[in-house]
PQR file with spaces between the fields and no chain letter, atoms N, CA, C, O and H, PARSE charges and radii, in Angstrom:
ATOM       1  N    MET     1      91.435   97.980   85.864 -0.4000 1.5000
ATOM       2  CA   MET     1      91.597   98.597   84.568 -0.0000 2.0000
ATOM       3  C    MET     1      90.431   99.530   84.302  0.5500 1.7000
ATOM       4  O    MET     1      89.273   99.172   84.518 -0.5500 1.4000
ATOM       5  N    SER     2      90.734  100.693   83.847 -0.4000 1.5000
ATOM       6  CA   SER     2      89.691  101.645   83.507 -0.0000 2.0000
ATOM       7  C    SER     2      89.354  101.520   82.025  0.5500 1.7000
ATOM       8  O    SER     2      90.171  101.102   81.205 -0.5500 1.4000
ATOM       9  H    SER     2      91.675  100.984   83.672  0.4000 1.0000
ATOM      10  N    GLU     3      88.114  101.901   81.719 -0.4000 1.5000
ATOM      11  CA   GLU     3      87.681  101.834   80.323 -0.0000 2.0000
ATOM      12  C    GLU     3      88.237  103.030   79.557  0.5500 1.7000
ATOM      13  O    GLU     3      88.440  104.098   80.135 -0.5500 1.4000
ATOM      14  H    GLU     3      87.450  102.240   82.385  0.4000 1.0000
ATOM      15  N    PRO     4      88.478  102.863   78.288 -0.5600 1.5000
ATOM      16  CA   PRO     4      88.972  104.002   77.502  0.2800 2.0000
ATOM      17  C    PRO     4      87.909  105.094   77.403  0.5500 1.7000
ATOM      18  O    PRO     4      86.711  104.813   77.372 -0.5500 1.4000
ATOM      19  N    VAL     5      88.361  106.314   77.356 -0.4000 1.5000
ATOM      20  CA   VAL     5      87.447  107.453   77.266 -0.0000 2.0000
ATOM      21  C    VAL     5      86.888  107.504   75.849  0.5500 1.7000
ATOM      22  O    VAL     5      87.626  107.510   74.863 -0.5500 1.4000
ATOM      23  H    VAL     5      89.334  106.542   77.381  0.4000 1.0000
ATOM      24  N    GLN     6      85.546  107.540   75.780 -0.4000 1.5000
ATOM      25  CA   GLN     6      84.891  107.616   74.480 -0.0000 2.0000
ATOM      26  C    GLN     6      84.243  108.980   74.310  0.5500 1.7000
ATOM      27  O    GLN     6      84.095  109.746   75.262 -0.5500 1.4000
ATOM      28  H    GLN     6      84.947  107.534   76.580  0.4000 1.0000
ATOM      29  N    ASP     7      83.873  109.254   73.106 -0.4000 1.5000
ATOM      30  CA   ASP     7      83.170  110.487   72.782 -0.0000 2.0000
ATOM      31  C    ASP     7      81.774  110.435   73.413  0.5500 1.7000
ATOM      32  O    ASP     7      81.050  109.461   73.203 -0.5500 1.4000
ATOM      33  H    ASP     7      83.993  108.632   72.332  0.4000 1.0000
ATOM      34  N    PRO     8      81.384  111.445   74.168 -0.5600 1.5000
ATOM      35  CA   PRO     8      80.043  111.433   74.776  0.2800 2.0000
ATOM      36  C    PRO     8      78.922  111.324   73.748  0.5500 1.7000
ATOM      37  O    PRO     8      77.878  110.732   74.025 -0.5500 1.4000
ATOM      38  N    GLN     9      79.133  111.892   72.566 -0.4000 1.5000
ATOM      39  CA   GLN     9      78.102  111.787   71.528 -0.0000 2.0000
ATOM      40  C    GLN     9      77.972  110.348   71.043  0.5500 1.7000
ATOM      41  O    GLN     9      76.866  109.891   70.751 -0.5500 1.4000
ATOM      42  H    GLN     9      79.981  112.372   72.341  0.4000 1.0000
ATOM      43  N    ALA    10      79.086  109.633   70.953 -0.4000 1.5000
ATOM      44  CA   ALA    10      79.045  108.230   70.522 -0.0000 2.0000
ATOM      45  C    ALA    10      78.344  107.380   71.567  0.5500 1.7000
ATOM      46  O    ALA    10      77.581  106.476   71.229 -0.5500 1.4000
ATOM      47  H    ALA    10      79.984  110.004   71.190  0.4000 1.0000
ATOM      48  N    GLU    11      78.604  107.673   72.848 -0.4000 1.5000
ATOM      49  CA   GLU    11      77.928  106.926   73.914 -0.0000 2.0000
ATOM      50  C    GLU    11      76.428  107.184   73.882  0.5500 1.7000
ATOM      51  O    GLU    11      75.636  106.255   74.042 -0.5500 1.4000
ATOM      52  H    GLU    11      79.224  108.408   73.122  0.4000 1.0000
ATOM      53  N    ALA    12      76.033  108.425   73.678 -0.4000 1.5000
ATOM      54  CA   ALA    12      74.611  108.759   73.627 -0.0000 2.0000
ATOM      55  C    ALA    12      73.942  108.083   72.429  0.5500 1.7000
ATOM      56  O    ALA    12      72.811  107.609   72.534 -0.5500 1.4000
ATOM      57  H    ALA    12      76.676  109.179   73.548  0.4000 1.0000
ATOM      58  N    LYS    13      74.632  108.040   71.303 -0.4000 1.5000
ATOM      59  CA   LYS    13      74.074  107.396   70.113 -0.0000 2.0000
ATOM      60  C    LYS    13      73.915  105.894   70.350  0.5500 1.7000
ATOM      61  O    LYS    13      72.903  105.308   69.967 -0.5500 1.4000
ATOM      62  H    LYS    13      75.551  108.425   71.218  0.4000 1.0000
ATOM      63  N    ALA    14      74.905  105.277   70.976 -0.4000 1.5000
ATOM      64  CA   ALA    14      74.826  103.843   71.266 -0.0000 2.0000
ATOM      65  C    ALA    14      73.702  103.558   72.258  0.5500 1.7000
ATOM      66  O    ALA    14      72.972  102.579   72.108 -0.5500 1.4000
ATOM      67  H    ALA    14      75.727  105.753   71.288  0.4000 1.0000
ATOM      68  N    ARG    15      73.566  104.410   73.269 -0.4000 1.5000
ATOM      69  CA   ARG    15      72.508  104.232   74.262 -0.0000 2.0000
ATOM      70  C    ARG    15      71.138  104.373   73.611  0.5500 1.7000
ATOM      71  O    ARG    15      70.216  103.617   73.916 -0.5500 1.4000
ATOM      72  H    ARG    15      74.160  105.205   73.390  0.4000 1.0000
ATOM      73  N    ARG    16      71.012  105.344   72.714 -0.4000 1.5000
ATOM      74  CA   ARG    16      69.740  105.542   72.010 -0.0000 2.0000
ATOM      75  C    ARG    16      69.398  104.324   71.151  0.5500 1.7000
ATOM      76  O    ARG    16      68.245  103.897   71.100 -0.5500 1.4000
ATOM      77  H    ARG    16      71.761  105.958   72.465  0.4000 1.0000
ATOM      78  N    GLY    17      70.404  103.773   70.482 -0.4000 1.5000
ATOM      79  CA   GLY    17      70.169  102.579   69.675 -0.0000 2.0000
ATOM      80  C    GLY    17      69.710  101.404   70.513  0.5500 1.7000
ATOM      81  O    GLY    17      68.814  100.662   70.112 -0.5500 1.4000
ATOM      82  H    GLY    17      71.341  104.120   70.524  0.4000 1.0000
ATOM      83  N    ARG    18      70.326  101.231   71.686 -0.4000 1.5000
ATOM      84  CA   ARG    18      69.911  100.148   72.579 -0.0000 2.0000
ATOM      85  C    ARG    18      68.494  100.376   73.084  0.5500 1.7000
ATOM      86  O    ARG    18      67.710   99.431   73.176 -0.5500 1.4000
ATOM      87  H    ARG    18      71.054  101.834   72.012  0.4000 1.0000
ATOM      88  N    ASN    19      68.157  101.618   73.412 -0.4000 1.5000
ATOM      89  CA   ASN    19      66.812  101.921   73.895 -0.0000 2.0000
ATOM      90  C    ASN    19      65.762  101.661   72.821  0.5500 1.7000
ATOM      91  O    ASN    19      64.686  101.140   73.116 -0.5500 1.4000
ATOM      92  H    ASN    19      68.793  102.386   73.338  0.4000 1.0000
ATOM      93  N    ILE    20      66.067  102.016   71.593 -0.4000 1.5000
ATOM      94  CA   ILE    20      65.129  101.778   70.491 -0.0000 2.0000
ATOM      95  C    ILE    20      64.947  100.281   70.271  0.5500 1.7000
ATOM      96  O    ILE    20      63.825   99.813   70.072 -0.5500 1.4000
ATOM      97  H    ILE    20      66.941  102.439   71.354  0.4000 1.0000
ATOM      98  N    ALA    21      66.042   99.530   70.306 -0.4000 1.5000
ATOM      99  CA   ALA    21      65.951   98.077   70.129 -0.0000 2.0000
ATOM     100  C    ALA    21      65.133   97.442   71.253  0.5500 1.7000
ATOM     101  O    ALA    21      64.323   96.549   71.003 -0.5500 1.4000
ATOM     102  H    ALA    21      66.953   99.910   70.467  0.4000 1.0000
ATOM     103  N    LEU    22      65.339   97.892   72.468 -0.4000 1.5000
ATOM     104  CA   LEU    22      64.584   97.366   73.602 -0.0000 2.0000
ATOM     105  C    LEU    22      63.100   97.708   73.470  0.5500 1.7000
ATOM     106  O    LEU    22      62.246   96.865   73.743 -0.5500 1.4000
ATOM     107  H    LEU    22      65.997   98.617   72.671  0.4000 1.0000
ATOM     108  N    ALA    23      62.789   98.927   73.057 -0.4000 1.5000
ATOM     109  CA   ALA    23      61.395   99.339   72.876 -0.0000 2.0000
ATOM     110  C    ALA    23      60.722   98.520   71.777  0.5500 1.7000
ATOM     111  O    ALA    23      59.581   98.087   71.936 -0.5500 1.4000
ATOM     112  H    ALA    23      63.483   99.612   72.836  0.4000 1.0000
ATOM     113  N    LEU    24      61.418   98.309   70.676 -0.4000 1.5000
ATOM     114  CA   LEU    24      60.846   97.498   69.590 -0.0000 2.0000
ATOM     115  C    LEU    24      60.602   96.062   70.046  0.5500 1.7000
ATOM     116  O    LEU    24      59.573   95.467   69.726 -0.5500 1.4000
ATOM     117  H    LEU    24      62.345   98.661   70.547  0.4000 1.0000
ATOM     118  N    GLY    25      61.544   95.518   70.788 -0.4000 1.5000
ATOM     119  CA   GLY    25      61.365   94.165   71.317 -0.0000 2.0000
ATOM     120  C    GLY    25      60.163   94.077   72.231  0.5500 1.7000
ATOM     121  O    GLY    25      59.407   93.108   72.167 -0.5500 1.4000
ATOM     122  H    GLY    25      62.380   96.002   71.048  0.4000 1.0000
ATOM     123  N    LEU    26      59.975   95.073   73.080 -0.4000 1.5000
ATOM     124  CA   LEU    26      58.835   95.082   73.986 -0.0000 2.0000
ATOM     125  C    LEU    26      57.521   95.205   73.225  0.5500 1.7000
ATOM     126  O    LEU    26      56.551   94.519   73.548 -0.5500 1.4000
ATOM     127  H    LEU    26      60.589   95.860   73.132  0.4000 1.0000
ATOM     128  N    VAL    27      57.482   96.068   72.223 -0.4000 1.5000
ATOM     129  CA   VAL    27      56.273   96.224   71.407 -0.0000 2.0000
ATOM     130  C    VAL    27      55.956   94.931   70.668  0.5500 1.7000
ATOM     131  O    VAL    27      54.799   94.516   70.613 -0.5500 1.4000
ATOM     132  H    VAL    27      58.270   96.625   71.960  0.4000 1.0000
ATOM     133  N    LEU    28      56.968   94.294   70.104 -0.4000 1.5000
ATOM     134  CA   LEU    28      56.742   93.022   69.404 -0.0000 2.0000
ATOM     135  C    LEU    28      56.229   91.946   70.355  0.5500 1.7000
ATOM     136  O    LEU    28      55.375   91.144   69.977 -0.5500 1.4000
ATOM     137  H    LEU    28      57.909   94.631   70.148  0.4000 1.0000
ATOM     138  N    PHE    29      56.736   91.921   71.574 -0.4000 1.5000
ATOM     139  CA   PHE    29      56.265   90.952   72.556 -0.0000 2.0000
ATOM     140  C    PHE    29      54.798   91.195   72.897  0.5500 1.7000
ATOM     141  O    PHE    29      54.018   90.246   72.971 -0.5500 1.4000
ATOM     142  H    PHE    29      57.429   92.573   71.881  0.4000 1.0000
ATOM     143  N    VAL    30      54.414   92.451   73.104 -0.4000 1.5000
ATOM     144  CA   VAL    30      53.022   92.773   73.429 -0.0000 2.0000
ATOM     145  C    VAL    30      52.107   92.391   72.279  0.5500 1.7000
ATOM     146  O    VAL    30      51.036   91.827   72.503 -0.5500 1.4000
ATOM     147  H    VAL    30      55.048   93.222   73.043  0.4000 1.0000
ATOM     148  N    VAL    31      52.515   92.692   71.044 -0.4000 1.5000
ATOM     149  CA   VAL    31      51.714   92.328   69.875 -0.0000 2.0000
ATOM     150  C    VAL    31      51.586   90.805   69.773  0.5500 1.7000
ATOM     151  O    VAL    31      50.507   90.293   69.473 -0.5500 1.4000
ATOM     152  H    VAL    31      53.385   93.150   70.862  0.4000 1.0000
ATOM     153  N    LEU    32      52.663   90.093   70.017 -0.4000 1.5000
ATOM     154  CA   LEU    32      52.618   88.628   69.963 -0.0000 2.0000
ATOM     155  C    LEU    32      51.660   88.069   71.011  0.5500 1.7000
ATOM     156  O    LEU    32      50.881   87.165   70.709 -0.5500 1.4000
ATOM     157  H    LEU    32      53.539   90.509   70.261  0.4000 1.0000
ATOM     158  N    VAL    33      51.704   88.584   72.222 -0.4000 1.5000
ATOM     159  CA   VAL    33      50.787   88.123   73.270 -0.0000 2.0000
ATOM     160  C    VAL    33      49.339   88.429   72.885  0.5500 1.7000
ATOM     161  O    VAL    33      48.451   87.607   73.113 -0.5500 1.4000
ATOM     162  H    VAL    33      52.337   89.318   72.467  0.4000 1.0000
ATOM     163  N    PHE    34      49.098   89.601   72.307 -0.4000 1.5000
ATOM     164  CA   PHE    34      47.749   89.957   71.878 -0.0000 2.0000
ATOM     165  C    PHE    34      47.250   88.996   70.798  0.5500 1.7000
ATOM     166  O    PHE    34      46.120   88.511   70.863 -0.5500 1.4000
ATOM     167  H    PHE    34      49.819   90.269   72.122  0.4000 1.0000
ATOM     168  N    ILE    35      48.098   88.726   69.806 -0.4000 1.5000
ATOM     169  CA   ILE    35      47.700   87.836   68.704 -0.0000 2.0000
ATOM     170  C    ILE    35      47.427   86.428   69.220  0.5500 1.7000
ATOM     171  O    ILE    35      46.435   85.809   68.835 -0.5500 1.4000
ATOM     172  H    ILE    35      49.016   89.120   69.753  0.4000 1.0000
ATOM     173  N    VAL    36      48.286   85.924   70.077 -0.4000 1.5000
ATOM     174  CA   VAL    36      48.085   84.582   70.634 -0.0000 2.0000
ATOM     175  C    VAL    36      46.790   84.536   71.441  0.5500 1.7000
ATOM     176  O    VAL    36      46.059   83.548   71.378 -0.5500 1.4000
ATOM     177  H    VAL    36      49.092   86.427   70.390  0.4000 1.0000
ATOM     178  N    THR    37      46.500   85.585   72.192 -0.4000 1.5000
ATOM     179  CA   THR    37      45.264   85.628   72.974 -0.0000 2.0000
ATOM     180  C    THR    37      44.044   85.617   72.068  0.5500 1.7000
ATOM     181  O    THR    37      43.094   84.876   72.323 -0.5500 1.4000
ATOM     182  H    THR    37      47.094   86.388   72.243  0.4000 1.0000
ATOM     183  N    VAL    38      44.053   86.423   71.018 -0.4000 1.5000
ATOM     184  CA   VAL    38      42.914   86.471   70.092 -0.0000 2.0000
ATOM     185  C    VAL    38      42.731   85.130   69.398  0.5500 1.7000
ATOM     186  O    VAL    38      41.602   84.665   69.244 -0.5500 1.4000
ATOM     187  H    VAL    38      44.824   87.025   70.811  0.4000 1.0000
ATOM     188  N    VAL    39      43.828   84.499   68.976 -0.4000 1.5000
ATOM     189  CA   VAL    39      43.732   83.210   68.294 -0.0000 2.0000
ATOM     190  C    VAL    39      43.200   82.141   69.235  0.5500 1.7000
ATOM     191  O    VAL    39      42.375   81.320   68.833 -0.5500 1.4000
ATOM     192  H    VAL    39      44.746   84.877   69.101  0.4000 1.0000
ATOM     193  N    ARG    40      43.656   82.141   70.472 -0.4000 1.5000
ATOM     194  CA   ARG    40      43.194   81.123   71.421 -0.0000 2.0000
ATOM     195  C    ARG    40      41.734   81.309   71.785  0.5500 1.7000
ATOM     196  O    ARG    40      41.011   80.326   71.952 -0.5500 1.4000
ATOM     197  H    ARG    40      44.327   82.808   70.798  0.4000 1.0000
ATOM     198  N    LEU    41      41.283   82.559   71.911 -0.4000 1.5000
ATOM     199  CA   LEU    41      39.878   82.798   72.233 -0.0000 2.0000
ATOM     200  C    LEU    41      38.995   82.539   71.020  0.5500 1.7000
ATOM     201  O    LEU    41      37.854   82.097   71.157 -0.5500 1.4000
ATOM     202  H    LEU    41      41.871   83.357   71.775  0.4000 1.0000
ATOM     203  N    GLY    42      39.519   82.813   69.849 -0.4000 1.5000
ATOM     204  CA   GLY    42      38.795   82.522   68.617 -0.0000 2.0000
ATOM     205  C    GLY    42      37.553   83.370   68.442  0.5500 1.7000
ATOM     206  O    GLY    42      37.459   84.474   68.978 -0.5500 1.4000
ATOM     207  H    GLY    42      40.445   83.172   69.738  0.4000 1.0000
ATOM     208  N    ALA    43      36.610   82.851   67.695 -0.4000 1.5000
ATOM     209  CA   ALA    43      35.389   83.592   67.366 -0.0000 2.0000
ATOM     210  C    ALA    43      34.411   83.614   68.524  0.5500 1.7000
ATOM     211  O    ALA    43      33.410   84.328   68.463 -0.5500 1.4000
ATOM     212  H    ALA    43      36.686   81.954   67.260  0.4000 1.0000
ATOM     213  N    SER    44      34.666   82.861   69.567 -0.4000 1.5000
ATOM     214  CA   SER    44      33.718   82.825   70.685 -0.0000 2.0000
ATOM     215  C    SER    44      33.647   84.169   71.405  0.5500 1.7000
ATOM     216  O    SER    44      32.686   84.416   72.134 -0.5500 1.4000
ATOM     217  H    SER    44      35.479   82.281   69.617  0.4000 1.0000
ATOM     218  N    VAL    45      34.613   85.022   71.225 -0.4000 1.5000
ATOM     219  CA   VAL    45      34.594   86.339   71.858 -0.0000 2.0000
ATOM     220  C    VAL    45      33.436   87.167   71.310  0.5500 1.7000
ATOM     221  O    VAL    45      32.760   87.862   72.068 -0.5500 1.4000
ATOM     222  H    VAL    45      35.393   84.821   70.632  0.4000 1.0000
ATOM     223  N    ALA    46      33.202   87.099   70.004 -0.4000 1.5000
ATOM     224  CA   ALA    46      32.139   87.891   69.382 -0.0000 2.0000
ATOM     225  C    ALA    46      30.757   87.330   69.708  0.5500 1.7000
ATOM     226  O    ALA    46      29.772   88.065   69.639 -0.5500 1.4000
ATOM     227  H    ALA    46      33.751   86.534   69.388  0.4000 1.0000
ATOM     228  N    ASP    47      30.658   86.051   70.062 -0.4000 1.5000
ATOM     229  CA   ASP    47      29.368   85.407   70.293 -0.0000 2.0000
ATOM     230  C    ASP    47      28.876   85.514   71.735  0.5500 1.7000
ATOM     231  O    ASP    47      27.729   85.175   72.024 -0.5500 1.4000
ATOM     232  H    ASP    47      31.459   85.453   70.118  0.4000 1.0000
ATOM     233  N    ARG    48      29.711   85.969   72.614 -0.4000 1.5000
ATOM     234  CA   ARG    48      29.308   85.999   74.036 -0.0000 2.0000
ATOM     235  C    ARG    48      28.313   87.131   74.298  0.5500 1.7000
ATOM     236  O    ARG    48      28.356   88.159   73.623 -0.5500 1.4000
ATOM     237  H    ARG    48      30.643   86.244   72.379  0.4000 1.0000
ATOM     238  N    PRO    49      27.420   86.950   75.270 -0.5600 1.5000
ATOM     239  CA   PRO    49      26.465   88.024   75.602  0.2800 2.0000
ATOM     240  C    PRO    49      27.183   89.180   76.308  0.5500 1.7000
ATOM     241  O    PRO    49      28.181   88.971   76.998 -0.5500 1.4000
ATOM     242  N    LEU    50      26.675   90.373   76.131 -0.4000 1.5000
ATOM     243  CA   LEU    50      27.296   91.539   76.757 -0.0000 2.0000
ATOM     244  C    LEU    50      26.818   91.731   78.158  0.5500 1.7000
ATOM     245  O    LEU    50      27.241   92.669   78.832 -0.5500 1.4000
ATOM     246  H    LEU    50      25.864   90.542   75.571  0.4000 1.0000
């Protein structure tokens, strides 16, 4: 069975929406990992010698 022919503009809009959602998810994941890392390290990061 072949898929029904859709409007190329509708496909591009749907693809763009998926790409934006994926990018936001990736950014949120990176921010979450950063926050968890800072919380786990705590204030000892500022106290260490350079």
